[in-house]
N, C-alpha and C positions, 0 to 999 in steps of 0.2 A: 311589407309596407316600409318598415324601417330600413330595410336594405336598399330600397329604391330611393328613399330620401337621402341616405348616405351617399349613394352613387351620384345623385344629382348635385349634392353639395361638393363632392369630390371633383366633378366635372367643372363646376363653377369656380372652385379654387384653382384648378389647373389652368383654366382660361385666364383668371386674374393674374396668376404667376407669369404666364406666357406673355400676355399683352401689357401687363403693368410693370413687370420687372425685366424680363429677358429681352424683349424687342427694343425698349429704350436703351438698354445697356449695349446691345449690338449696334444700334444706330450711332450711339455715342462713340463706340470703338471704331466704327467705320469712318466717322467724321474725323476722328483723331488721326487715323492712318492716312486718310486722304490729305489732310493738312501737312502731315509729316512728309508724304511723298511730294507734295507741291513745293515745300521748302527745299527738299533734296534736289528737285529738278532745277530750281532757281540757283542753288549753290553750284551745281554741276555746270549750268550754262554760264554762270559768272566766271568760274574757274577756266572754262574752255575759252571764253572770249578774252580774258586777261592773258592766258597762255598764248593765244594766237597773236595778239597785239605785241606781246613781249618779244616773241621770236621775229616778227616782221621788222621791228625797229632796229635790229642788230645788223 
């Protein structure tokens, strides 16, 4: 009986850790990486546009 209770408590604790701690951390990390990639794309596009306009003016 005690073994079953401890197993159920272990499963509940594992679910709490996965859904309460791990998944929000992963979503936060993915959001950060997405924003970083978006900034990088904007910077690359800006450098490319400035480079093309700089060459065509000469």
